[in-house]
N, C-alpha and C positions, 0 to 999 in steps of 0.2 A: 604649390603649395601656397594660401592666403592666410591670413588671420580671423576669417571666417568666424561668427562665434565667439573669439578671444577677448573676450572686450569682457565677457563675465569673470577673468580674472581679475580687472582693475576694480569693480564696489559689489561685491557676490554679495546679499541680503540672504538667503540659505543656504544649506551645503546639506547633503545626504551621505552618511555613511554606511555602504553596504555589507554587513555581516559586523557593524560596530554591537561591543559586546561590552557587558560590564563584567565577565569572568575574568578575575585575576590572573594576569599573564598574557595574556590572549593578544593578538595583532588589532583588531577591534578594541579594544580595552584602549592601548597605547594611542592610539590616532584620535580616540574621541575627548580622551583626559587631555592628549595637547590642543585639541583645538578648544576646549573649555579652557583651561590655562592659559590661554593665548590670550581670552581674553574678545573671543568673536563677538560680536555684540548681532549677530545675528541669528537666523532661527537654523537649530542644530536636528536633524531628524537622526533618528537610528534605523536602521531596518535591518528587522532582522526575528524570527520567527520564537524564539526563546526569551522573555522579557529583558528590556534594558532598566536597570534601575540607577542611574544616573542620575544628578540634579544638572538642569539645565539642560536635557537631552530630551525630546520628541519620540519616545518610542511607536515604531507600528509593525506588526507585526509580515508584512510586506509591500512593494514596491506600490501595487496597488490597492494598499490604505494610505498615500500619501495625502495630505488633505491638497498640495497643488505640490507645479513642480518645483525641484532642488535647483539652484545656479549654478550650481556644481554637484558632483558624484562623485565619490570616495568609494573604490570597490576594492573591499579585503576577503571575499568570498574564494572557494576555491576555483582552481581554475578550469574546471571542466562546466561549472556552472555559468561563466562570467559571458557567451555571447548570448542567452538570454536574458541576462541583468540589464547588458546593454540595449538591447532592443526595445528592451519594457521598460526602460527610463529613455529612449527616442520617442517612443511611443505616446509617454506625458508632456515631451517638449523639452526635456532636459538637452542641452546641446554642447557642454563639456564634461569630459569623463575620465578619473586619475584612474587607471588602474596598479594599485601597489601591489597586486598580490603575484603570484611569483607564479608562469607559465612558461612551460616548453619550450626549446628554442627552436622551436619547425615551423614550417610554412604552413602548416595545416591547423595549426593554432592559431598564429599572428591571421591568414584567411577566411575564420571565423570569428575574431574577433572584428577584423573590417567588414563580411557581409553582412553585421549586423547592425553595424553603423552607418554603412551608407544610404541604405532606403534614410534614413532620420537625418543626414547631414551632422551625426554625431563627431565631433572632433574628441580623439585617443589620446592622452597624455600616459607614455608606460606601455607594457606592465613592464614589471618587475621592478619598479623605480620606491625612492624611500617615499613619495610625493611631493607636495607642494606647501611654500612661506609663502605669506601674501603680508608684510607688516605693517604695510600702510590701511590694512581690513583689520588688522589684528587677528588673521588667521593662521594655525598650525596646523597644516591640515594632511600632517606626516608622522612617521616614528623616529623623527630625527632626537636623540639625546637632547639637544638644546636647541632652543628659538631663535630667532631671528632677530633683532635692531630693525628699527626702520633709520632710514637711509637713502640715497640717490643711486646705489651700482644693482644691476640685476646680474644674477649668477645663475648659470645653466650647464649644467653638468646630466651627463649619460650614466656617469658611477656617481653608485649612493654613497659610498665609499669618500668619494674626493668632495663629496656636497657637505657629511658631515666634517671632515677635517677641515674643510672653507670656514663652518660653523666655531667648528674652536676656535682656528685661529682668529676671527673676526670677531670672538667676542671678549678675546686678549689685549685685540687693539684697537675697541672702541669703534670697529668698523659695521657701517649700517647696510642693511639693501631696501630696493624697491620690490624685489621679489627671488626668492629664487624657487628654482624648477628641476626635479630629480625628474629626468627622460628615459630613462630604463632602454627600451629596447626601440623605444620612439618606431614604436608599429602606426600608428598614425599623423603623431603630431612629430615632427623635428624638430631640432635645433633653429635652424633656420626661419623655423615657422614663427615658433616662440620668440626668437629673438627676436623678429621684424614684430611684436607685438611688444616686446619690452619698447622699443625703440617707437611705437605707435603712443606707448603710453609714458613718455617724456623722462626717458630714466635718462640718466649721465650717463652711463658706461653699460656695457655686456661683455661679460667675460664670459666664453662659451668655451665646455669643456666636453671632446666626444671620449677621452680617454680617461686614463687617471696617472697617467706619470706625465712629466715636466709641469709640473706645477707653477703658478706663476710667482714672479719673485714675489719681494715684502714693496719694493719699489713699485713695482707695478700694478698691485692692487691697492695701493694707498694713493696714484697718480690715477688712477679710475673713481676712486671714493671721492676726492676732495670735491667741494662744489665751485668748479670754475667751471660755468656756464657754458666752454667751447670746446671741452676736450673731449670728446667720445672718443672711444677704441675698442676693438675686440680682439682677439688674438684664437684665430679658427684655423680650420681646416676649409684649402680654398673651394672646395666645394658650397659647404654651409657660407659662407663670404658669401660668394655669388649668389644665392637664395633670400640673407638676409636682403644683400645689395638691391634684389630686384622689388623686394616686400616692401624696401624702403622708400625705392622710388615712388611705386603704386601710393603710396600711403602721403608721399609729402613728405617724405623726414629727408633734411639736408644735412644728418649728421656727416662725417669724417669718420670711417671704420682704416683700422691697418690688420691685415689678413696674415696668416703664417700657418704653412703646413704643415699637419704634423701625422704623428703614428707613422711614418715611411719603414722604418726599421721591424725588424723581426717580434721584436718585444714590443713596441709602440702599435702593432699595428693586433698583439693580442691583449693589450690593455684597452682595446676599446670595446672588446667585450664587458655589458654592463656589467655592474658589482655591488652589491650594498653590504659587503663585509671590508675588509682591513685592505688600507691602499696595495698595490704590488709598490716593490721596490724597483727602480730602473737605474740604470748603469751608461753612464757615455764613455762612447771609446775615444 
C-alpha cells in the first residue's frame, strides 16, 4: 500500500458528510455537530434528501448537487447504500472516504466497497470506525465524545473504543495529537498505510494499535508526546511495522521505529476485531 491521495488528511479545505442530519440523536447529527464545534474553517457539506438545518452547514440533497468535490467524505448511511455512494464520490473526484457506518463483517460487503472504489482510485478508511480527528486542521470528523487537542503524536487504532479511551486519557494529561484515526475494518487503508502518511506529515511519534488490549503505559505516551525531535517510536504488530518501514523509505522518512508483535494469545486475537464499544478487559498469565 502507498500513501497516495492521503495528503488530503493534511489540510482539507472541504468535507462532505453523506447522511449528515439535523435530527436529534442521529449519528449524522453527532458527526456534523463535532465538525462545527471543532472550529473547522473549511466548507462543510451535508448530503441528505431531507433538509439539514444547522448553522455553518451547506445542505444538498444528493452527491450530484455538490457544487464542487469535497477533499474528504464521511459516510454515515446504511450499509446497502455505501458502494453506490463511494462510486458517486469517486466520479466527482473525491479520493479519501471514511466510512463510519456499520457494515457486516463478511467478504461480500467488503469486496463491494473495494469494487466501487478501485476504478476511481478512492482510498477507504473504515468501515465500522469512529472517524478521524485532525487537530491541526481543527477537524473532528467523528462521533467521539471528546475532541483532541493539537500536539505532536499521531494515534491510529483499529478499535474505536481504544480511541475514545485514549482521548479521555490524553485530555486529563494535556497530551496533544497531530492526528487521531479510527481504522475500523481496514477494508481499504490499513494502519501501516495511514502510519506512513503520518510519518510523511512529520509527526514526532506514531502509536498504532490493532486491538484494544495492551494499551501503552503512561511513560510510553509521555515519551512519544514530548517535543524531542529525535524521538520517534511505534508499538506495532510486525506486519504493520514492515509496511510502515517500506512506506517510510519510499517517502524519504528516516525516523527510527520500535516494533513489537501483539495479539498472539487467544484473547489478543479476539480483541483485533473492530470495536466501537467499551474496551474489553485483558488478563496476563
